[in-house]
BADREN-638235 format. One record per residue (C-alpha): x, y, z; residue number from 1. Coordinates in Angstrom, 1 decimal, padded with zeros to 4 digits, m for minus. Example, Ala and Ser with C-alpha at 12.3 -4.5 7.8 and 13.67 -1.06 7.14 Angstrom:
<r><u>012.3</u><v>m004.5</v><w>007.8</w><k>1</k></r>
<r><u>013.7</u><v>m001.1</v><w>007.1</w><k>2</k></r>
end
This chain:
<r><u>029.8</u><v>m014.2</v><w>m020.1</w><k>1</k></r>
<r><u>031.2</u><v>m010.8</v><w>m019.3</w><k>2</k></r>
<r><u>028.7</u><v>m008.3</v><w>m017.8</w><k>3</k></r>
<r><u>030.1</u><v>m005.5</v><w>m019.8</w><k>4</k></r>
<r><u>029.5</u><v>m007.5</v><w>m023.0</w><k>5</k></r>
<r><u>025.9</u><v>m008.0</v><w>m021.9</w><k>6</k></r>
<r><u>025.4</u><v>m004.3</v><w>m021.3</w><k>7</k></r>
<r><u>026.7</u><v>m003.5</v><w>m024.7</w><k>8</k></r>
<r><u>024.5</u><v>m006.2</v><w>m026.2</w><k>9</k></r>
<r><u>021.4</u><v>m004.7</v><w>m024.6</w><k>10</k></r>
<r><u>022.1</u><v>m001.3</v><w>m026.1</w><k>11</k></r>
<r><u>022.8</u><v>m002.7</v><w>m029.5</w><k>12</k></r>
<r><u>019.6</u><v>m004.7</v><w>m029.3</w><k>13</k></r>
<r><u>017.6</u><v>m001.6</v><w>m028.3</w><k>14</k></r>
<r><u>019.0</u><v>000.6</v><w>m031.1</w><k>15</k></r>
<r><u>019.3</u><v>m002.1</v><w>m033.8</w><k>16</k></r>
<r><u>022.3</u><v>m000.3</v><w>m035.2</w><k>17</k></r>
<r><u>026.0</u><v>m000.6</v><w>m034.5</w><k>18</k></r>
<r><u>026.8</u><v>003.0</v><w>m035.4</w><k>19</k></r>
<r><u>024.2</u><v>004.5</v><w>m033.0</w><k>20</k></r>
<r><u>025.2</u><v>002.0</v><w>m030.3</w><k>21</k></r>
<r><u>028.9</u><v>003.0</v><w>m030.8</w><k>22</k></r>
<r><u>028.0</u><v>006.7</v><w>m030.3</w><k>23</k></r>
<r><u>025.9</u><v>006.1</v><w>m027.2</w><k>24</k></r>
<r><u>028.4</u><v>003.8</v><w>m025.5</w><k>25</k></r>
<r><u>031.4</u><v>005.7</v><w>m026.6</w><k>26</k></r>
<r><u>033.0</u><v>002.6</v><w>m028.0</w><k>27</k></r>
<r><u>034.3</u><v>001.8</v><w>m031.5</w><k>28</k></r>
<r><u>032.3</u><v>m000.3</v><w>m033.8</w><k>29</k></r>
<r><u>035.1</u><v>m003.0</v><w>m034.0</w><k>30</k></r>
<r><u>035.1</u><v>m003.1</v><w>m030.2</w><k>31</k></r>
<r><u>031.3</u><v>m003.8</v><w>m030.2</w><k>32</k></r>
<r><u>031.6</u><v>m006.3</v><w>m032.9</w><k>33</k></r>
<r><u>034.2</u><v>m008.2</v><w>m030.9</w><k>34</k></r>
<r><u>031.9</u><v>m008.1</v><w>m027.9</w><k>35</k></r>
<r><u>029.1</u><v>m009.6</v><w>m029.9</w><k>36</k></r>
<r><u>031.4</u><v>m012.3</v><w>m031.3</w><k>37</k></r>
<r><u>032.4</u><v>m013.3</v><w>m027.7</w><k>38</k></r>
<r><u>028.8</u><v>m013.6</v><w>m026.7</w><k>39</k></r>
<r><u>027.9</u><v>m015.6</v><w>m029.9</w><k>40</k></r>
<r><u>030.8</u><v>m017.9</v><w>m029.1</w><k>41</k></r>
<r><u>029.6</u><v>m018.5</v><w>m025.6</w><k>42</k></r>
<r><u>026.0</u><v>m019.0</v><w>m026.8</w><k>43</k></r>
<r><u>026.9</u><v>m021.1</v><w>m029.8</w><k>44</k></r>
<r><u>024.4</u><v>m019.2</v><w>m032.0</w><k>45</k></r>
<r><u>024.2</u><v>m015.9</v><w>m034.0</w><k>46</k></r>
<r><u>022.6</u><v>m013.1</v><w>m032.0</w><k>47</k></r>
<r><u>021.9</u><v>m010.6</v><w>m034.8</w><k>48</k></r>
<r><u>021.0</u><v>m010.6</v><w>m038.5</w><k>49</k></r>
<r><u>020.9</u><v>m007.9</v><w>m041.1</w><k>50</k></r>
<r><u>017.7</u><v>m005.9</v><w>m041.5</w><k>51</k></r>
<r><u>017.9</u><v>m003.1</v><w>m044.1</w><k>52</k></r>
<r><u>020.5</u><v>m000.6</v><w>m043.0</w><k>53</k></r>
<r><u>020.5</u><v>m001.9</v><w>m039.5</w><k>54</k></r>
<r><u>020.4</u><v>m005.2</v><w>m037.6</w><k>55</k></r>
<r><u>017.8</u><v>m007.1</v><w>m035.6</w><k>56</k></r>
<r><u>017.8</u><v>m009.9</v><w>m033.0</w><k>57</k></r>
<r><u>017.7</u><v>m013.5</v><w>m034.0</w><k>58</k></r>
<r><u>015.5</u><v>m015.9</v><w>m032.0</w><k>59</k></r>
<r><u>018.7</u><v>m016.7</v><w>m029.9</w><k>60</k></r>
<r><u>019.3</u><v>m013.0</v><w>m029.5</w><k>61</k></r>
<r><u>015.8</u><v>m012.4</v><w>m028.1</w><k>62</k></r>
<r><u>016.3</u><v>m015.2</v><w>m025.6</w><k>63</k></r>
<r><u>019.6</u><v>m013.8</v><w>m024.5</w><k>64</k></r>
<r><u>018.2</u><v>m010.3</v><w>m024.2</w><k>65</k></r>
<r><u>015.5</u><v>m011.5</v><w>m021.8</w><k>66</k></r>
<r><u>018.2</u><v>m013.2</v><w>m019.5</w><k>67</k></r>
<r><u>020.6</u><v>m010.2</v><w>m019.9</w><k>68</k></r>
<r><u>017.9</u><v>m007.9</v><w>m018.5</w><k>69</k></r>
<r><u>017.2</u><v>m010.2</v><w>m015.6</w><k>70</k></r>
<r><u>020.9</u><v>m010.5</v><w>m014.8</w><k>71</k></r>
<r><u>021.2</u><v>m006.7</v><w>m014.9</w><k>72</k></r>
<r><u>018.3</u><v>m006.3</v><w>m012.4</w><k>73</k></r>
<r><u>019.9</u><v>m008.9</v><w>m010.1</w><k>74</k></r>
<r><u>023.2</u><v>m007.1</v><w>m010.2</w><k>75</k></r>
<r><u>021.6</u><v>m003.8</v><w>m009.6</w><k>76</k></r>
<r><u>019.6</u><v>m005.2</v><w>m006.7</w><k>77</k></r>
<r><u>022.8</u><v>m006.7</v><w>m005.2</w><k>78</k></r>
<r><u>024.6</u><v>m003.4</v><w>m005.4</w><k>79</k></r>
<r><u>021.7</u><v>m001.6</v><w>m003.8</w><k>80</k></r>
<r><u>021.3</u><v>m004.1</v><w>m001.0</w><k>81</k></r>
<r><u>025.1</u><v>m004.0</v><w>m000.3</w><k>82</k></r>
<r><u>025.0</u><v>m000.2</v><w>m000.3</w><k>83</k></r>
<r><u>022.0</u><v>m000.1</v><w>002.0</w><k>84</k></r>
<r><u>023.7</u><v>m002.1</v><w>004.8</w><k>85</k></r>
<r><u>024.2</u><v>000.2</v><w>007.7</w><k>86</k></r>
<r><u>022.6</u><v>003.1</v><w>005.9</w><k>87</k></r>
<r><u>019.2</u><v>002.7</v><w>007.5</w><k>88</k></r>
<r><u>016.3</u><v>004.5</v><w>005.8</w><k>89</k></r>
<r><u>017.9</u><v>006.2</v><w>002.9</w><k>90</k></r>
<r><u>018.1</u><v>005.9</v><w>m000.9</w><k>91</k></r>
<r><u>015.7</u><v>006.1</v><w>m003.8</w><k>92</k></r>
<r><u>012.3</u><v>004.5</v><w>m004.0</w><k>93</k></r>
<r><u>010.5</u><v>004.0</v><w>m007.4</w><k>94</k></r>
<r><u>006.7</u><v>003.9</v><w>m006.9</w><k>95</k></r>
<r><u>003.9</u><v>003.3</v><w>m009.5</w><k>96</k></r>
<r><u>000.5</u><v>004.3</v><w>m008.4</w><k>97</k></r>
<r><u>m003.0</u><v>004.7</v><w>m009.9</w><k>98</k></r>
<r><u>m004.5</u><v>008.2</v><w>m009.9</w><k>99</k></r>
<r><u>m007.2</u><v>007.7</v><w>m007.2</w><k>100</k></r>
<r><u>m004.6</u><v>006.2</v><w>m004.8</w><k>101</k></r>
<r><u>m002.1</u><v>008.9</v><w>m005.7</w><k>102</k></r>
<r><u>m004.7</u><v>011.5</v><w>m004.7</w><k>103</k></r>
<r><u>m006.2</u><v>010.0</v><w>m001.6</w><k>104</k></r>
<r><u>m003.7</u><v>007.4</v><w>m000.2</w><k>105</k></r>
<r><u>m000.3</u><v>008.7</v><w>m001.1</w><k>106</k></r>
<r><u>000.0</u><v>012.1</v><w>000.6</w><k>107</k></r>
<r><u>m000.2</u><v>011.0</v><w>004.3</w><k>108</k></r>
<r><u>002.0</u><v>008.0</v><w>003.6</w><k>109</k></r>
<r><u>004.7</u><v>010.1</v><w>001.8</w><k>110</k></r>
<r><u>004.5</u><v>012.7</v><w>004.5</w><k>111</k></r>
<r><u>005.2</u><v>010.1</v><w>007.2</w><k>112</k></r>
<r><u>008.0</u><v>008.5</v><w>005.2</w><k>113</k></r>
<r><u>009.8</u><v>011.8</v><w>004.7</w><k>114</k></r>
<r><u>009.4</u><v>012.6</v><w>008.4</w><k>115</k></r>
<r><u>011.0</u><v>009.3</v><w>009.4</w><k>116</k></r>
<r><u>013.6</u><v>009.4</v><w>006.6</w><k>117</k></r>
<r><u>014.3</u><v>012.9</v><w>005.2</w><k>118</k></r>
<r><u>017.1</u><v>011.5</v><w>003.1</w><k>119</k></r>
<r><u>014.8</u><v>009.3</v><w>001.0</w><k>120</k></r>
<r><u>014.0</u><v>010.4</v><w>m002.5</w><k>121</k></r>
<r><u>010.7</u><v>009.2</v><w>m004.0</w><k>122</k></r>
<r><u>010.1</u><v>008.8</v><w>m007.8</w><k>123</k></r>
<r><u>006.4</u><v>008.4</v><w>m008.4</w><k>124</k></r>
<r><u>004.8</u><v>007.3</v><w>m011.7</w><k>125</k></r>
<r><u>001.1</u><v>007.9</v><w>m011.9</w><k>126</k></r>
<r><u>m000.8</u><v>005.7</v><w>m014.4</w><k>127</k></r>
<r><u>m003.4</u><v>003.1</v><w>m015.0</w><k>128</k></r>
<r><u>m002.8</u><v>m000.5</v><w>m014.0</w><k>129</k></r>
<r><u>m002.2</u><v>m001.7</v><w>m017.5</w><k>130</k></r>
<r><u>000.8</u><v>000.7</v><w>m017.8</w><k>131</k></r>
<r><u>002.1</u><v>000.2</v><w>m014.3</w><k>132</k></r>
<r><u>002.1</u><v>m003.6</v><w>m014.2</w><k>133</k></r>
<r><u>004.6</u><v>m004.1</v><w>m017.1</w><k>134</k></r>
<r><u>006.9</u><v>m001.6</v><w>m015.4</w><k>135</k></r>
<r><u>006.8</u><v>m003.6</v><w>m012.2</w><k>136</k></r>
<r><u>007.4</u><v>m006.8</v><w>m014.1</w><k>137</k></r>
<r><u>010.4</u><v>m005.2</v><w>m015.8</w><k>138</k></r>
<r><u>011.9</u><v>m003.8</v><w>m012.6</w><k>139</k></r>
<r><u>011.4</u><v>m000.2</v><w>m013.5</w><k>140</k></r>
<r><u>009.3</u><v>000.4</v><w>m010.4</w><k>141</k></r>
<r><u>009.8</u><v>m001.4</v><w>m007.1</w><k>142</k></r>
<r><u>006.3</u><v>m000.9</v><w>m005.5</w><k>143</k></r>
<r><u>002.9</u><v>m000.6</v><w>m007.2</w><k>144</k></r>
<r><u>m000.3</u><v>000.7</v><w>m005.7</w><k>145</k></r>
<r><u>m003.2</u><v>m000.2</v><w>m007.9</w><k>146</k></r>
<r><u>m006.4</u><v>m002.1</v><w>m008.4</w><k>147</k></r>
<r><u>m006.4</u><v>m005.8</v><w>m007.5</w><k>148</k></r>
<r><u>m006.1</u><v>m008.2</v><w>m010.5</w><k>149</k></r>
<r><u>m005.3</u><v>m011.8</v><w>m011.1</w><k>150</k></r>
<r><u>m002.3</u><v>m013.0</v><w>m008.9</w><k>151</k></r>
<r><u>001.1</u><v>m013.0</v><w>m010.7</w><k>152</k></r>
<r><u>003.5</u><v>m015.6</v><w>m009.6</w><k>153</k></r>
<r><u>006.4</u><v>m014.1</v><w>m007.7</w><k>154</k></r>
<r><u>004.6</u><v>m011.0</v><w>m006.4</w><k>155</k></r>
<r><u>003.1</u><v>m010.2</v><w>m003.0</w><k>156</k></r>
<r><u>000.1</u><v>m008.0</v><w>m002.6</w><k>157</k></r>
<r><u>m001.6</u><v>m006.4</v><w>000.5</w><k>158</k></r>
<r><u>m005.1</u><v>m005.0</v><w>000.6</w><k>159</k></r>
<r><u>m005.3</u><v>m001.3</v><w>001.3</w><k>160</k></r>
<r><u>m008.8</u><v>m000.1</v><w>000.7</w><k>161</k></r>
<r><u>m012.0</u><v>m000.8</v><w>m001.2</w><k>162</k></r>
<r><u>m013.1</u><v>001.9</v><w>m003.6</w><k>163</k></r>
<r><u>m016.5</u><v>002.5</v><w>m005.3</w><k>164</k></r>
<r><u>m016.9</u><v>004.1</v><w>m008.7</w><k>165</k></r>
<r><u>m020.2</u><v>005.9</v><w>m009.3</w><k>166</k></r>
<r><u>m021.9</u><v>008.1</v><w>m011.8</w><k>167</k></r>
<r><u>m021.6</u><v>011.8</v><w>m010.8</w><k>168</k></r>
<r><u>m022.4</u><v>015.3</v><w>m012.1</w><k>169</k></r>
<r><u>m022.6</u><v>018.9</v><w>m011.1</w><k>170</k></r>
<r><u>m025.2</u><v>019.6</v><w>m008.5</w><k>171</k></r>
<r><u>m026.9</u><v>021.8</v><w>m011.1</w><k>172</k></r>
<r><u>m027.3</u><v>019.0</v><w>m013.6</w><k>173</k></r>
<r><u>m030.9</u><v>018.4</v><w>m014.8</w><k>174</k></r>
<r><u>m030.8</u><v>014.7</v><w>m013.7</w><k>175</k></r>
<r><u>m031.2</u><v>015.9</v><w>m010.1</w><k>176</k></r>
<r><u>m034.2</u><v>018.2</v><w>m011.0</w><k>177</k></r>
<r><u>m035.7</u><v>015.3</v><w>m012.9</w><k>178</k></r>
<r><u>m035.2</u><v>012.7</v><w>m010.2</w><k>179</k></r>
<r><u>m033.4</u><v>010.3</v><w>m012.5</w><k>180</k></r>
<r><u>m032.7</u><v>006.9</v><w>m011.0</w><k>181</k></r>
<r><u>m032.3</u><v>004.6</v><w>m014.0</w><k>182</k></r>
<r><u>m029.7</u><v>004.1</v><w>m016.7</w><k>183</k></r>
<r><u>m032.4</u><v>004.3</v><w>m019.3</w><k>184</k></r>
<r><u>m033.0</u><v>007.9</v><w>m018.3</w><k>185</k></r>
<r><u>m029.4</u><v>008.8</v><w>m019.1</w><k>186</k></r>
<r><u>m029.6</u><v>007.8</v><w>m022.7</w><k>187</k></r>
<r><u>m029.5</u><v>011.4</v><w>m024.0</w><k>188</k></r>
<r><u>m026.9</u><v>012.6</v><w>m021.6</w><k>189</k></r>
<r><u>m023.3</u><v>013.5</v><w>m022.6</w><k>190</k></r>
<r><u>m020.3</u><v>012.2</v><w>m020.7</w><k>191</k></r>
<r><u>m016.7</u><v>012.9</v><w>m019.9</w><k>192</k></r>
<r><u>m014.9</u><v>009.5</v><w>m019.6</w><k>193</k></r>
<r><u>m011.6</u><v>007.7</v><w>m019.9</w><k>194</k></r>
<r><u>m010.8</u><v>006.1</v><w>m023.3</w><k>195</k></r>
<r><u>m012.0</u><v>002.5</v><w>m024.0</w><k>196</k></r>
<r><u>m009.6</u><v>000.0</v><w>m022.4</w><k>197</k></r>
<r><u>m009.6</u><v>001.8</v><w>m019.1</w><k>198</k></r>
<r><u>m011.2</u><v>m000.6</v><w>m016.5</w><k>199</k></r>
<r><u>m013.8</u><v>001.9</v><w>m015.4</w><k>200</k></r>
<r><u>m014.8</u><v>002.9</v><w>m018.9</w><k>201</k></r>
<r><u>m015.1</u><v>m000.7</v><w>m020.0</w><k>202</k></r>
<r><u>m017.2</u><v>m001.6</v><w>m017.0</w><k>203</k></r>
<r><u>m019.6</u><v>001.3</v><w>m017.6</w><k>204</k></r>
<r><u>m019.9</u><v>000.5</v><w>m021.4</w><k>205</k></r>
<r><u>m020.7</u><v>m003.2</v><w>m020.6</w><k>206</k></r>
<r><u>m023.2</u><v>m002.2</v><w>m018.0</w><k>207</k></r>
<r><u>m025.2</u><v>m000.2</v><w>m020.5</w><k>208</k></r>
<r><u>m024.9</u><v>m003.0</v><w>m023.1</w><k>209</k></r>
<r><u>m026.2</u><v>m005.6</v><w>m020.6</w><k>210</k></r>
<r><u>m029.3</u><v>m003.4</v><w>m020.2</w><k>211</k></r>
<r><u>m029.8</u><v>m003.3</v><w>m024.0</w><k>212</k></r>
<r><u>m028.8</u><v>000.4</v><w>m024.1</w><k>213</k></r>
<r><u>m026.3</u><v>002.1</v><w>m026.4</w><k>214</k></r>
<r><u>m023.0</u><v>003.0</v><w>m024.8</w><k>215</k></r>
<r><u>m022.7</u><v>006.4</v><w>m023.2</w><k>216</k></r>
<r><u>m022.3</u><v>009.4</v><w>m025.6</w><k>217</k></r>
<r><u>m018.8</u><v>010.6</v><w>m024.8</w><k>218</k></r>
<r><u>m018.2</u><v>014.3</v><w>m025.5</w><k>219</k></r>
<r><u>m014.9</u><v>014.6</v><w>m023.7</w><k>220</k></r>
<r><u>m012.4</u><v>011.7</v><w>m023.5</w><k>221</k></r>
<r><u>m009.3</u><v>012.0</v><w>m021.5</w><k>222</k></r>
<r><u>m006.6</u><v>009.8</v><w>m020.0</w><k>223</k></r>
<r><u>m006.1</u><v>012.4</v><w>m017.2</w><k>224</k></r>
<r><u>m008.4</u><v>010.8</v><w>m014.6</w><k>225</k></r>
<r><u>m007.6</u><v>013.5</v><w>m012.0</w><k>226</k></r>
<r><u>m009.1</u><v>016.2</v><w>m014.2</w><k>227</k></r>
<r><u>m012.6</u><v>014.6</v><w>m014.5</w><k>228</k></r>
<r><u>m014.1</u><v>015.7</v><w>m011.1</w><k>229</k></r>
<r><u>m013.2</u><v>019.4</v><w>m011.7</w><k>230</k></r>
<r><u>m014.3</u><v>019.1</v><w>m015.4</w><k>231</k></r>
<r><u>m017.8</u><v>017.9</v><w>m014.7</w><k>232</k></r>
<r><u>m018.4</u><v>020.5</v><w>m012.0</w><k>233</k></r>
<r><u>m017.9</u><v>023.1</v><w>m014.7</w><k>234</k></r>
<r><u>m019.9</u><v>021.4</v><w>m017.4</w><k>235</k></r>
<r><u>m023.2</u><v>019.6</v><w>m018.0</w><k>236</k></r>
<r><u>m021.4</u><v>016.3</v><w>m018.5</w><k>237</k></r>
<r><u>m021.7</u><v>013.1</v><w>m016.5</w><k>238</k></r>
<r><u>m018.8</u><v>011.0</v><w>m015.4</w><k>239</k></r>
<r><u>m017.8</u><v>007.8</v><w>m013.6</w><k>240</k></r>
<r><u>m015.5</u><v>008.5</v><w>m010.7</w><k>241</k></r>
<r><u>m014.4</u><v>007.4</v><w>m007.3</w><k>242</k></r>
<r><u>m016.8</u><v>008.1</v><w>m004.5</w><k>243</k></r>
<r><u>m013.9</u><v>009.5</v><w>m002.6</w><k>244</k></r>
<r><u>m014.5</u><v>012.7</v><w>m004.6</w><k>245</k></r>
<r><u>m018.0</u><v>013.0</v><w>m003.2</w><k>246</k></r>
<r><u>m017.5</u><v>012.4</v><w>000.5</w><k>247</k></r>
<r><u>m015.1</u><v>012.9</v><w>003.3</w><k>248</k></r>
<r><u>m012.0</u><v>015.1</v><w>003.2</w><k>249</k></r>
<r><u>m011.6</u><v>014.7</v><w>m000.5</w><k>250</k></r>
<r><u>m015.0</u><v>015.9</v><w>m001.4</w><k>251</k></r>
<r><u>m015.2</u><v>018.4</v><w>m004.3</w><k>252</k></r>
<r><u>m017.8</u><v>021.1</v><w>m003.8</w><k>253</k></r>
<r><u>m020.5</u><v>021.2</v><w>m006.3</w><k>254</k></r>
<r><u>m020.3</u><v>017.5</v><w>m007.2</w><k>255</k></r>
<r><u>m023.0</u><v>015.0</v><w>m006.5</w><k>256</k></r>
<r><u>m023.6</u><v>011.3</v><w>m007.1</w><k>257</k></r>
<r><u>m026.4</u><v>010.3</v><w>m009.5</w><k>258</k></r>
<r><u>m028.3</u><v>007.5</v><w>m007.6</w><k>259</k></r>
<r><u>m028.5</u><v>004.9</v><w>m010.3</w><k>260</k></r>
<r><u>m029.2</u><v>001.3</v><w>m009.1</w><k>261</k></r>
<r><u>m026.7</u><v>m001.3</v><w>m010.2</w><k>262</k></r>
<r><u>m024.3</u><v>001.3</v><w>m011.6</w><k>263</k></r>
<r><u>m021.6</u><v>001.1</v><w>m008.8</w><k>264</k></r>
<r><u>m018.3</u><v>m000.5</v><w>m009.7</w><k>265</k></r>
<r><u>m016.5</u><v>m002.0</v><w>m006.7</w><k>266</k></r>
<r><u>m012.7</u><v>m002.4</v><w>m006.8</w><k>267</k></r>
<r><u>m009.9</u><v>m003.2</v><w>m004.3</w><k>268</k></r>
<r><u>m006.7</u><v>m001.2</v><w>m004.0</w><k>269</k></r>
<r><u>m003.6</u><v>m003.2</v><w>m003.1</w><k>270</k></r>
<r><u>000.1</u><v>m002.5</v><w>m002.7</w><k>271</k></r>
<r><u>002.3</u><v>m005.0</v><w>m004.6</w><k>272</k></r>
<r><u>006.0</u><v>m005.8</v><w>m004.9</w><k>273</k></r>
<r><u>008.2</u><v>m008.6</v><w>m006.2</w><k>274</k></r>
<r><u>008.6</u><v>m011.4</v><w>m003.7</w><k>275</k></r>
<r><u>012.2</u><v>m012.2</v><w>m004.7</w><k>276</k></r>
<r><u>013.9</u><v>m009.0</v><w>m005.8</w><k>277</k></r>
<r><u>015.6</u><v>m006.9</v><w>m003.2</w><k>278</k></r>
<r><u>013.4</u><v>m004.2</v><w>m001.6</w><k>279</k></r>
<r><u>015.4</u><v>m001.5</v><w>000.0</w><k>280</k></r>
<r><u>014.7</u><v>m000.5</v><w>003.7</w><k>281</k></r>
<r><u>013.1</u><v>002.7</v><w>002.5</w><k>282</k></r>
<r><u>010.8</u><v>000.8</v><w>000.0</w><k>283</k></r>
<r><u>010.0</u><v>m001.7</v><w>002.8</w><k>284</k></r>
<r><u>009.0</u><v>001.1</v><w>005.1</w><k>285</k></r>
<r><u>006.9</u><v>002.7</v><w>002.3</w><k>286</k></r>
<r><u>004.9</u><v>m000.6</v><w>001.9</w><k>287</k></r>
<r><u>004.5</u><v>m000.8</v><w>005.7</w><k>288</k></r>
<r><u>003.2</u><v>002.7</v><w>005.9</w><k>289</k></r>
<r><u>000.6</u><v>002.1</v><w>003.2</w><k>290</k></r>
<r><u>m000.5</u><v>m000.9</v><w>005.3</w><k>291</k></r>
<r><u>m000.7</u><v>001.1</v><w>008.5</w><k>292</k></r>
<r><u>m002.6</u><v>003.9</v><w>006.8</w><k>293</k></r>
<r><u>m005.1</u><v>001.4</v><w>005.5</w><k>294</k></r>
<r><u>m005.6</u><v>000.0</v><w>009.0</w><k>295</k></r>
<r><u>m006.1</u><v>003.4</v><w>010.5</w><k>296</k></r>
<r><u>m008.6</u><v>004.4</v><w>007.8</w><k>297</k></r>
<r><u>m010.6</u><v>001.2</v><w>008.4</w><k>298</k></r>
<r><u>m010.7</u><v>001.9</v><w>012.2</w><k>299</k></r>
<r><u>m011.8</u><v>005.5</v><w>011.6</w><k>300</k></r>
<r><u>m014.7</u><v>004.6</v><w>009.4</w><k>301</k></r>
<r><u>m018.1</u><v>004.9</v><w>011.1</w><k>302</k></r>
end
């Protein structure tokens, strides 16, 4: 199979239309049709079928698409590895990272990487683990820093830090005047939280339910995790955030933990990359710096 034919095939499969694929690829429709016929001859099966005014993949087409994408990643990795020989720490690193790690772990690591290798460019995607993991699996990012989850075959993870998620509010919130220490006492409070499906939101909802309580009354719901600490300082809302926001260098003035027993979620932050795909020298150094930063932080803890 010709790699160019496979590249054309991926675009046609994405757009599901020969005309639009022709415009994007700057190739005539007959040329693309010939390309598909060559692939079908090699596969011994039809790859597309008509669907309204467009086309769609057959079962054989879906299988070929999966392998075509893997082949493209392998070819791109080979090119990058060859280009990196003799270049030292240079090139482009694609990093996916969860918000808490982006705020508290990434800055010193990125600073050190750029001191050692000023020619490196770093593309950072900040998101929740359920959006980052598919991008790592697809090869769209090389390195991921996120919460530990079930091991995926073919990936390597290294523990960086342990994080605790706690209930917090403005220091002026009435829960501190009232001496609140139980979940039951929070039944009438309003909250600012992430949407359902976010790990911290689901954990908190289930904690309330296990105590026979209704789920928290959410008045502000946001996917922007980094805005929550500043938001609750300015409002009478409770939230569920990393303890990093409440202590140490990252402490936000005016924010305080609500001391509720059995309402602390513990999670582990890890750095992960694919075990078999090529990892550029710059990406390798980024992973190593995250590890070194974690060791230094552990030794500096009282």
